C-alpha positions in Angstrom: 36.0 162.9 59.9 37.4 165.1 57.3 34.7 166.8 55.1 36.0 165.6 51.8 34.3 168.5 49.6 35.8 170.8 51.8 39.3 169.2 51.2 40.0 166.6 48.7 44.1 165.0 48.8 45.0 168.1 51.4 44.1 170.6 48.2 40.8 173.0 50.2 37.9 174.2 47.8 36.6 177.9 48.1 33.8 178.8 50.0 31.7 179.2 46.8 31.4 175.7 45.2 31.2 174.3 49.4 28.3 176.4 49.0 26.6 175.0 45.4 27.7 171.3 46.3 25.8 171.9 49.5 23.1 173.2 47.3 22.9 170.3 44.8 22.7 167.7 47.6 19.9 169.9 49.6 17.9 169.6 45.6 17.9 166.0 45.4 16.6 165.2 49.3 13.9 167.8 48.5 12.7 166.4 45.2 13.2 162.7 46.3 13.1 162.9 50.3 15.8 162.2 52.8 15.9 158.8 53.7 18.9 158.9 56.2 17.6 156.9 59.2 16.0 153.9 56.4 17.3 151.0 57.6 17.9 148.9 54.6 19.0 145.0 54.5 21.0 143.2 51.7 19.6 139.4 50.3 21.1 138.1 47.0 20.0 136.6 43.6 21.1 134.7 40.8 22.4 136.1 37.9 22.1 133.1 35.4 24.5 134.9 32.6 27.1 134.9 35.4 26.3 131.5 37.5 29.8 130.0 36.0 31.6 132.8 38.1 29.1 132.2 40.9 28.4 136.2 41.0 25.6 137.1 43.2 23.1 139.9 42.7 22.3 142.4 46.0 19.1 143.4 46.5 16.4 144.7 48.9 14.8 142.6 51.3 13.3 142.5 54.4 15.4 139.5 56.2 18.6 140.5 55.6 21.3 137.3 54.0 24.9 137.2 55.3 27.3 137.5 53.0 29.2 134.4 51.8 32.6 132.9 53.1 35.2 134.9 51.3 33.5 137.8 49.4 34.3 141.0 47.5 31.9 143.5 46.4 31.6 144.7 43.3 30.4 148.3 43.8 29.0 149.4 40.3 26.3 152.2 38.4 24.7 151.3 35.1 25.9 154.0 32.8 25.2 152.5 29.0 27.3 149.2 29.0 30.6 150.3 29.4 31.0 149.6 33.5 28.9 146.9 33.6 31.7 144.8 31.1 34.1 146.3 33.9 32.6 144.8 37.0 32.0 141.4 35.2 35.8 141.9 34.6 36.7 142.2 37.7 34.0 140.2 39.5 35.3 137.5 36.9 38.8 137.8 38.4 37.7 137.6 41.9 36.2 134.5 40.9 39.2 133.6 39.7 41.1 134.0 42.8 38.8 132.2 45.5 36.5 135.2 46.3 32.2 134.9 46.1 31.7 138.4 44.2 28.6 140.6 45.1 26.7 142.6 42.3 26.0 146.0 43.8 24.2 148.4 41.5 24.2 151.5 43.8 21.8 152.6 40.3 19.3 150.0 40.6 17.4 150.8 44.4 14.6 152.8 45.3 16.6 154.9 47.6 17.1 158.9 47.6 20.8 158.0 46.2 19.8 155.6 43.2 17.2 157.8 42.2 19.6 160.9 42.0 22.0 158.8 39.7 19.7 157.6 37.7 18.8 161.3 36.7 22.4 162.1 36.1 22.6 159.4 33.9 19.6 160.3 31.9 20.8 163.4 31.4 24.3 162.1 30.5 22.9 159.8 27.8 20.4 162.7 26.5 23.8 164.9 26.2 25.2 162.3 24.4 22.4 161.7 21.9 22.7 165.7 21.7 25.6 165.7 20.2 25.6 163.5 17.8 23.4 165.9 16.0 23.7 169.1 17.0 28.0 170.2 16.1 27.6 173.7 17.6 26.1 171.6 21.2 28.9 169.2 20.6 32.2 171.9 19.7 31.4 174.2 22.4 29.3 172.0 25.0 29.8 168.4 25.0 33.5 168.4 23.6 34.8 171.0 26.3 32.5 169.4 29.5 33.3 165.3 28.7 37.4 166.1 28.1 38.1 169.4 31.2 34.7 170.3 32.5 34.5 166.9 34.1 38.9 167.8 34.9 38.2 169.7 37.8 39.2 169.7 41.4 35.7 171.6 41.8 33.6 169.2 40.0 34.5 166.3 42.7 33.8 168.1 45.0 30.5 168.6 44.0 30.1 164.8 43.4 31.9 164.1 47.1 28.6 166.1 48.5 25.4 164.3 46.6 28.0 161.0 46.9 26.9 161.4 50.8 23.4 160.3 49.8 24.2 157.2 48.8 25.4 156.6 52.3 22.2 154.9 53.0 22.0 152.2 51.2 25.4 150.4 52.2 25.3 151.1 55.8 24.6 146.9 56.8 28.1 146.3 54.7 30.7 145.4 56.8 33.3 147.5 56.9 36.3 145.3 55.9 34.4 143.5 53.3 36.9 143.5 50.0 35.0 146.3 47.7 35.8 147.2 43.8 34.2 150.6 42.4 34.1 151.0 38.7 32.7 153.8 38.6 32.9 157.1 41.1 30.0 157.1 43.1 30.2 153.8 44.5 33.2 154.4 45.7 32.5 157.3 47.0 30.1 156.0 48.2 31.9 153.4 50.2 34.2 155.9 51.8 31.7 158.2 53.0 30.4 155.1 54.7 33.8 154.1 56.4 34.5 151.0 54.8 38.3 150.8 54.7 38.8 148.1 52.1 37.9 150.3 48.7 39.9 150.0 45.5 38.3 152.5 42.8 38.9 150.9 39.2 39.2 154.3 36.5 38.0 152.9 34.2 39.4 155.9 31.3 42.9 156.9 30.2 42.5 160.2 30.1 42.9 162.2 33.6 40.3 163.9 35.1 39.4 165.0 38.9 35.9 163.2 38.8 37.3 159.7 39.1 38.8 161.2 42.2 37.7 158.9 45.7 39.8 159.9 48.3 40.7 157.2 51.4 39.7 154.9 48.3 42.8 153.3 46.8 43.3 154.9 43.1 43.5 151.5 40.5 44.8 153.1 37.1 45.6 150.7 34.0 48.1 153.1 31.8 51.5 154.9 33.1 49.7 158.3 31.4 47.1 157.9 34.1 49.5 157.0 36.7 51.1 160.3 35.8 48.3 162.9 35.9 46.6 161.5 39.1 50.0 161.7 41.0 50.3 165.2 39.7 46.7 166.3 39.8 47.5 166.8 36.3 45.3 170.1 35.1 42.7 170.0 37.4 43.4 173.5 38.5 44.4 176.5 37.6 47.4 176.4 39.7 49.9 173.3 41.0 47.8 170.8 43.4 49.2 168.4 45.9 48.6 165.2 44.0 47.5 161.6 44.9 49.9 160.0 47.7 51.6 157.2 46.6 49.6 154.6 49.0 46.1 156.2 47.4 47.1 154.9 44.1 48.7 152.0 41.9 49.5 150.9 38.5 47.5 148.0 37.9 47.3 147.0 34.0 44.2 146.7 31.8 40.8 145.2 33.9 40.1 142.3 31.4 38.1 138.7 32.2 39.9 135.7 33.6 38.4 134.1 30.7 39.4 135.8 27.9 42.9 135.3 29.1 43.2 131.8 30.6 43.4 130.7 26.5 44.3 134.2 25.1 47.3 132.3 23.6 45.6 130.2 21.6 43.1 132.6 20.4 45.8 134.2 18.3 47.1 131.6 17.4 43.5 131.0 15.5 43.7 134.5 14.6 46.5 134.6 12.8 45.9 130.9 11.0 42.4 132.7 9.6 44.3 135.5 8.5 46.8 134.1 6.9 44.3 131.3 5.2 41.3 131.7 2.8 38.6 132.2 5.8 36.3 135.3 6.4 38.2 137.6 9.1 35.8 138.0 11.9 34.4 141.5 13.0 33.0 141.8 16.2 30.8 145.4 16.4 28.5 146.9 19.4 26.1 149.5 19.2 24.8 151.4 22.2 21.2 152.7 22.5 21.7 156.2 22.6 22.2 156.1 18.9 25.7 158.0 18.9 27.9 157.1 16.5 25.2 155.0 14.5 26.2 157.4 11.3 29.5 156.1 11.1 28.3 152.5 12.3 26.4 151.9 9.7 29.1 152.9 7.0 31.2 150.7 8.1 28.1 147.9 7.6 27.5 148.5 4.3 31.2 149.1 3.4 31.7 145.3 4.9 28.5 143.8 2.9 30.3 143.2 -0.3 33.3 141.6 2.3 30.6 139.3 3.3 29.1 138.2 0.0 32.0 137.4 -0.9 33.5 135.1 2.0 36.0 137.2 3.4 34.4 138.6 6.1 31.7 137.0 8.3 30.0 140.5 10.6 29.3 139.9 15.2 27.2 142.8 15.8 25.5 143.0 19.3 23.0 145.4 20.1 22.8 144.9 23.4 19.5 145.4 25.0 18.3 147.5 22.4 16.3 146.3 19.2 15.4 149.7 18.0 18.7 149.8 16.7 18.6 146.6 14.5 15.2 148.1 13.1 17.0 151.6 12.8 19.9 149.5 10.7 17.4 147.8 8.7 15.3 150.3 7.7 18.1 152.4 6.6 20.0 149.5 4.5 16.8 148.6 3.4 16.5 145.5 4.8 19.2 142.6 4.6 19.4 139.0 5.4 21.3 138.2 9.6 21.0 135.1 11.3 19.3 136.0 14.9 19.5 135.8 18.7 17.2 137.6 20.0 16.3 136.9 23.8 18.4 133.1 22.9 20.8 133.3 24.9 21.3 129.6 25.5 21.1 129.3 21.3 24.1 131.3 21.0 26.0 130.0 23.4 26.1 126.6 21.2 26.8 128.7 18.5 29.5 130.2 19.3 30.8 127.1 21.2 30.4 125.3 17.3 32.2 128.3 15.8 35.4 127.4 16.8 37.8 127.0 13.7 34.7 126.0 11.0 34.4 129.2 8.7 32.0 132.1 9.8 29.4 133.5 7.8 26.6 136.2 7.1 25.9 138.9 9.6 24.9 138.0 12.8 23.0 140.5 14.9 22.2 139.5 18.9 19.6 141.5 20.8 19.0 140.5 24.7 16.7 142.4 27.2 18.4 140.6 29.9 21.0 143.3 30.5 23.6 140.8 31.9 22.8 138.5 29.2 23.8 141.6 26.9 26.6 142.6 28.2 28.0 139.2 27.9 27.4 138.0 24.9 30.3 140.5 23.3 32.4 138.2 25.9 31.7 134.9 24.2 32.3 137.1 21.2 35.7 137.9 21.8 38.1 135.0 21.3 36.1 133.6 18.3 36.2 137.2 16.9 39.2 138.6 14.6 39.2 142.1 15.0 36.7 144.4 17.6 35.3 147.8 16.0 34.6 149.9 19.1 34.9 153.3 19.9 37.8 153.7 22.3 36.0 153.4 25.4 36.6 150.5 28.6 36.9 147.6 24.7 39.9 150.2 24.2 42.0 147.9 27.0 40.9 144.5 26.0 43.3 142.3 24.7 41.5 141.8 21.0 43.2 143.4 17.3 41.2 146.5 18.1 39.8 149.1 15.2 38.7 152.1 16.4 35.8 154.2 15.5 35.5 158.0 16.4 35.1 158.5 19.9 31.4 159.7 21.7 33.4 161.9 24.6 35.7 163.8 24.8 37.5 161.9 27.8 37.5 158.7 25.5 39.9 160.1 23.4 42.6 158.6 25.1 41.5 155.6 24.8 42.7 155.1 21.6 45.9 156.6 21.9 47.1 154.2 24.7 45.7 151.3 22.8 47.6 153.2 19.8 51.3 153.5 21.4 50.6 149.4 23.4 50.4 147.9 19.4 46.9 146.0 20.2 44.9 148.2 18.6 44.9 150.9 15.6 44.6 155.2 15.4 40.9 156.4 16.0 39.4 156.3 12.5 37.5 159.2 13.3 35.5 159.6 9.7 33.8 157.0 7.7 36.8 157.0 4.4 39.5 156.3 7.3 37.2 153.0 8.9 36.8 152.2 6.3 40.5 151.9 4.5 41.0 150.5 8.3 38.6 147.7 7.5 40.2 147.4 3.6 43.4 147.2 5.3 42.9 144.6 7.9 41.8 142.1 5.8 44.5 142.1 3.0 47.6 142.6 4.8 47.6 139.4 6.9 51.3 140.6 8.3 50.1 144.0 10.3 47.4 141.8 11.6 50.2 138.7 12.6 51.5 141.5 13.9 49.1 143.1 16.6 48.1 140.3 17.2 51.6 139.0 19.1 51.7 141.9 20.0 48.9 141.5 22.1 50.7 137.8 23.0 54.0 139.6 24.5 51.6 142.0 26.3 49.9 139.7 27.8 53.2 138.4 28.9 53.9 141.4 30.5 51.1 141.4 32.9 49.4 144.8 30.7 45.9 142.8 30.6 46.1 141.7 34.8 44.4 145.1 36.3 41.6 142.8 37.7 43.2 140.5 38.8 45.1 143.1 40.8 42.3 145.2 42.1 41.1 142.2 43.7 44.2 141.8 45.4 44.2 145.4 47.0 40.6 145.7 48.0 41.8 142.0 49.9 44.7 144.1 51.3 43.6 147.4 52.1 44.9 150.4 52.5 46.8 149.2 55.7 
């Protein structure tokens, strides 16, 4: 078998980098133990928030439970909400195409590889928080790492070696089960495990060697990403052999079946609200790392007069981070909000009742259950008019978007892609530009309606069918 650390798509890695990769793997084994001989077996649990799509969560069990007929595994990790959100989109489309989706979070087990993931994720979150407080750290370390450091082929070599630590978790799975990974580590783990029907759903538009998983089908969302991976553009100082066609597909954006099924009707209602006298509905999503909080707070303050005058309604999903809500309330001196905290059933009833009624005020959502916290945004997406978000995974969703400043440099091209195809704004990197964009969207119904009509056109072109295509590719395998 090819050593995927030493040779990546026919490109040889220098011995020094290979030695560093070996040392990295050895470090984690020394710290967390060697479980290569472990006999992990899976059972499955229900996921209440995703019961409607029949999703089942794989967990370690003394008694192995066979997979249902027509299974599809969604391999993921929790790194913020982004990879979970894409995973839900894959599971949703799998269900729509007749598969039983199984949720496999490789960071969620008591295993060496899981502990390795959690350690690296903690470091990433910590660095992200520091980057928002230190201009020097952000300018000279964090931005270069996210845009260029992760881009280098040598970075992938190290990840490939570390991913070998994840193989013991997967050993009991059928080698030919359809498998879609929404982060590169679950993809690399499956390939190292000898699995044959692996799709690597690449979440970003910025092309990086970080996302390479040779042996899987690489599914990208845009022509920009396709060309970049085809050539491995910028992955080294000299030209490289790129990804062969059998290993690379441009599939479109990763979006849930439920959001696409009623999209045309949702856009008709959005346009009617924009041209009428009802309030424009803004949905804001905020993460727990605190990144971007200053600009987030500025936009909330700017929206308050619109809310009071009945020209806007605001929904804020705080995810599973109630502390961020408390921080906002302290900064604003306390404002009146409608709260759905750990009350998912009431939130669903409220959203169902919204319909064509006028929304009002500010609604805050928070839930300690991560699945409910993530899916609360999905519940609100059909009912909102504008999503205010950093240009991460939501940049690819079929809802008019206002982009606030990016957090990691890899996010920049998410906003650029959305701006170019016409379903979102440009990145508003300052408080002033973001607030001016809010004013324009509220006051210019023709501009807003144009975005909605553009989303309808893109839907007809299949631009949002990426999650369906990932499922189909996993079923077919590499052949």
